[in-house]
C-alpha positions as CSV (number, residue, x, y, z in Angstrom):
1,M,-14.0,36.4,8.4
2,R,-17.1,34.5,7.8
3,G,-16.7,35.3,4.1
4,K,-13.1,33.8,4.1
5,V,-14.5,30.7,5.7
6,K,-17.3,30.1,3.2
7,R,-14.7,30.6,0.6
8,A,-12.4,28.2,1.9
9,A,-15.2,25.4,2.4
10,A,-16.3,26.1,-1.0
11,L,-12.7,25.6,-2.4
12,R,-12.4,22.3,-0.3
13,R,-15.7,21.1,-1.8
14,A,-14.7,21.7,-5.4
15,L,-11.3,20.1,-5.0
16,L,-12.8,17.1,-3.5
17,L,-15.3,16.9,-6.5
18,G,-12.2,16.8,-8.8
19,G,-13.2,20.4,-10.2
20,G,-10.7,22.5,-8.4
21,A,-8.1,24.7,-10.2
22,L,-5.4,23.3,-8.2
23,G,-6.1,19.8,-9.5
24,W,-6.8,16.4,-7.9
25,P,-3.5,15.5,-6.1
26,L,-4.4,18.3,-3.6
27,A,-8.0,17.0,-3.4
28,A,-6.7,13.6,-2.5
29,A,-4.4,15.2,0.1
30,L,-7.4,17.0,1.7
31,A,-9.9,14.2,1.7
32,P,-10.0,11.6,4.5
33,A,-8.3,8.2,3.6
34,V,-10.7,5.2,3.5
35,E,-10.6,1.6,2.8
36,V,-11.4,-0.5,-0.5
37,A,-12.0,-4.0,0.2
38,G,-13.4,-7.0,-1.5
39,R,-12.8,-10.8,-2.4
40,I,-10.9,-12.3,-5.3
41,T,-11.8,-15.6,-6.9
42,I,-9.6,-17.8,-9.4
43,L,-11.6,-20.2,-11.6
44,D,-9.4,-23.2,-12.4
45,E,-10.1,-26.2,-14.5
46,K,-13.6,-27.5,-14.5
47,D,-14.6,-24.2,-12.9
48,R,-13.2,-25.0,-9.5
49,P,-11.9,-22.3,-7.3
50,A,-8.2,-22.2,-7.2
51,D,-6.5,-22.6,-3.9
52,D,-3.5,-20.4,-4.7
53,V,-5.5,-17.2,-4.7
54,G,-3.4,-15.7,-1.9
55,Q,-0.7,-15.4,-4.6
56,A,-2.6,-12.7,-6.5
57,V,-1.7,-9.1,-6.2
58,V,-4.1,-6.2,-6.1
59,W,-3.3,-2.4,-6.7
60,L,-4.9,0.9,-7.5
61,D,-3.4,3.4,-10.2
62,G,-4.4,7.0,-9.5
63,P,-3.3,10.4,-9.0
64,R,0.4,10.8,-8.6
65,G,1.7,12.2,-5.5
66,S,4.9,11.4,-3.3
67,G,5.7,7.8,-4.0
68,P,5.5,4.9,-1.5
69,T,8.6,4.5,0.9
70,P,10.9,1.9,-0.2
71,V,11.5,-1.1,2.0
72,R,14.0,-3.8,2.6
73,A,12.3,-7.3,1.9
74,E,13.6,-11.0,1.5
75,I,13.1,-14.1,-0.7
76,G,14.9,-17.0,0.8
77,T,16.1,-20.1,-1.2
78,S,15.3,-23.4,0.5
79,D,15.0,-26.9,-0.8
80,K,15.3,-25.5,-4.3
81,E,12.3,-23.3,-4.0
82,F,12.1,-19.4,-3.4
83,S,10.0,-18.3,-0.5
84,P,7.8,-16.3,-0.7
85,H,6.9,-17.1,-4.3
86,V,5.1,-13.8,-4.8
87,L,6.4,-10.6,-3.3
88,V,5.1,-7.1,-3.9
89,V,7.1,-3.9,-2.9
90,P,7.3,-0.4,-3.6
91,A,9.6,0.9,-6.5
92,G,13.0,1.7,-5.1
93,S,12.8,-1.4,-2.8
94,T,15.8,-3.7,-2.1
95,V,15.1,-7.5,-2.0
96,A,17.8,-9.9,-0.4
97,F,17.9,-13.4,-1.6
98,P,19.8,-15.7,1.2
99,N,20.8,-19.2,0.2
100,H,19.8,-21.6,2.8
101,D,20.5,-24.6,0.7
102,P,23.8,-26.9,1.1
103,F,24.6,-25.9,-2.5
104,N,25.1,-22.9,-5.0
105,H,22.4,-21.0,-6.6
106,N,22.6,-18.0,-9.1
107,V,19.5,-15.7,-8.8
108,F,18.8,-13.7,-11.9
109,S,16.2,-11.8,-13.9
110,L,15.8,-10.9,-17.6
111,S,13.0,-8.6,-17.1
112,E,12.9,-5.4,-19.0
113,E,12.1,-3.4,-15.9
114,N,14.7,-4.6,-13.5
115,P,17.2,-6.9,-15.0
116,F,19.9,-8.4,-12.6
117,D,22.3,-11.4,-12.2
118,L,23.5,-12.1,-8.6
119,G,26.2,-14.7,-9.8
120,L,26.8,-18.0,-8.2
121,Y,26.8,-17.9,-4.5
122,A,26.9,-20.5,-1.6
123,R,24.9,-21.5,1.5
124,G,25.0,-19.0,4.1
125,E,25.6,-16.1,1.6
126,T,23.2,-13.4,0.8
127,R,23.0,-11.2,-2.3
128,E,20.5,-8.3,-3.0
129,A,19.0,-6.7,-6.1
130,R,17.2,-3.2,-6.1
131,F,13.8,-2.9,-7.9
132,T,13.6,0.7,-9.3
133,R,10.9,0.5,-12.1
134,P,7.3,-0.7,-11.7
135,G,6.3,-3.9,-13.4
136,I,6.3,-7.9,-13.0
137,V,9.7,-8.9,-12.4
138,R,10.2,-12.6,-12.9
139,V,13.0,-14.3,-11.0
140,Y,14.8,-17.5,-11.5
141,C,17.9,-19.5,-10.6
142,N,20.4,-20.4,-13.4
143,V,21.2,-23.7,-11.6
144,H,17.7,-25.1,-11.0
145,A,15.0,-24.7,-13.6
146,Q,12.1,-25.6,-11.3
147,M,12.9,-22.5,-9.2
148,S,10.9,-19.2,-9.8
149,A,9.5,-16.2,-7.9
150,I,7.7,-13.2,-8.8
151,V,8.4,-9.6,-7.5
152,V,5.7,-7.3,-8.4
153,V,6.9,-3.5,-8.1
154,R,4.4,-0.8,-7.7
155,D,5.0,3.0,-7.7
156,S,1.7,3.8,-5.9
157,P,0.9,3.1,-1.9
158,W,-2.4,1.3,-2.5
159,F,-1.3,-2.5,-3.1
160,G,-1.7,-5.7,-1.4
161,Q,-2.2,-9.5,-1.6
162,P,-5.4,-11.4,-0.6
163,S,-5.7,-13.8,2.3
164,G,-6.3,-17.5,1.7
165,D,-10.0,-16.9,1.3
166,G,-9.3,-14.2,-1.4
167,S,-10.4,-11.4,0.9
168,F,-8.4,-8.2,0.7
169,A,-8.5,-4.6,2.0
170,L,-6.4,-1.7,0.8
171,P,-6.3,1.0,3.6
172,E,-5.7,4.7,3.5
173,V,-7.2,5.2,0.0
174,P,-8.2,9.1,-0.6
175,P,-11.8,9.2,-2.2
176,G,-11.5,9.7,-6.0
177,R,-11.2,7.9,-9.4
178,Y,-8.8,5.0,-9.8
179,R,-8.0,2.1,-12.0
180,L,-8.1,-1.0,-10.1
181,H,-5.9,-4.0,-11.2
182,V,-5.9,-7.7,-10.0
183,W,-3.0,-9.9,-11.3
184,H,-2.0,-13.5,-10.9
185,E,0.5,-15.4,-12.7
186,R,-1.8,-17.9,-14.2
187,A,-4.5,-15.8,-15.4
188,P,-5.1,-12.7,-17.7
189,E,-4.9,-9.3,-15.5
190,V,-8.4,-7.9,-14.6
191,I,-8.5,-4.0,-14.8
192,R,-11.6,-2.2,-13.6
193,D,-12.1,1.5,-13.1
194,V,-13.6,2.5,-9.8
195,E,-14.9,5.3,-7.9
196,V,-14.0,5.5,-4.4
197,P,-16.6,7.4,-2.3
198,A,-16.0,9.1,0.9
199,E,-17.2,6.2,2.7
200,G,-15.0,3.7,0.9
201,I,-15.8,0.7,-1.0
202,G,-16.5,-2.8,0.6
203,G,-17.7,-6.0,-1.0
204,L,-15.9,-5.8,-4.5
205,A,-16.3,-9.0,-6.1
206,L,-13.3,-9.7,-8.6
207,E,-12.9,-12.9,-10.6
208,L,-9.9,-14.1,-12.5
209,D,-9.9,-16.8,-15.1
210,A,-7.0,-19.4,-15.3
211,R,-8.8,-22.2,-17.0
212,G,-6.8,-21.6,-20.0
213,Y,-3.3,-21.6,-18.2
214,Q,-0.5,-23.5,-19.7
215,F,2.8,-23.9,-18.1
216,R,5.7,-22.9,-20.3
217,P,9.4,-23.7,-19.3
218,H,11.7,-20.5,-19.2
219,L,15.1,-20.5,-20.4
220,N,18.3,-19.8,-18.5
221,K,20.0,-16.5,-18.2
222,H,21.9,-17.1,-21.4
223,G,18.6,-17.6,-23.3
224,Q,19.3,-21.4,-23.6
225,P,17.4,-24.5,-22.5
226,Y,18.5,-25.8,-19.1
227,P,20.4,-29.1,-19.4
228,Q,18.3,-32.2,-18.9
229,Q,20.9,-34.4,-17.5
230,G,24.1,-34.2,-15.4
231,R,22.7,-32.1,-12.5
232,R,23.9,-33.6,-9.2
233,Y,22.1,-31.2,-7.0
């Protein structure tokens, strides 16, 4: 019996070190989950810290196991704006787009990963779209050019958004090797390889550079510029 216990302990240590014959996914399942935390800053014009850092998204790509559980979420339309502007959901999730304005909207996306067109619908109506593939999905209204939202779809369970001061924490991360992504719509994505130890990681400092950002108007769902005149609402 004592020999069996020693062999089991040796196998566990080998798996946690990534050298087991059964592979890393089982090692991740055996290891206790820990936290990966830090702070994100975004440099704006004149090297000033951006005040929209809370719209960044941070996630980890790592060993593939069972995917995260899909959820139901919501992006509302009110005063010709989408709220929230940035939403992050697991792949397979459904997002509702209720119209709270006293006029029609037509929510759509031409993204390669999750294209959709909800058509024209009025105040009090809600239409939905399902997001099945990971990626950055840019969402617009075909009636109002100024309206935009972004749905970030992830196929791993380790993702989140920072608070207003840029701090973030990703819980329940098994120790191991990962690729860390930090994304914001106005800055090039930052990607870093990280090794998560048994005690977790705290104090990661991540910086995005939005100093070169230039706004570019998008096209409507037909690939044409929005009309500049004649809109009554």
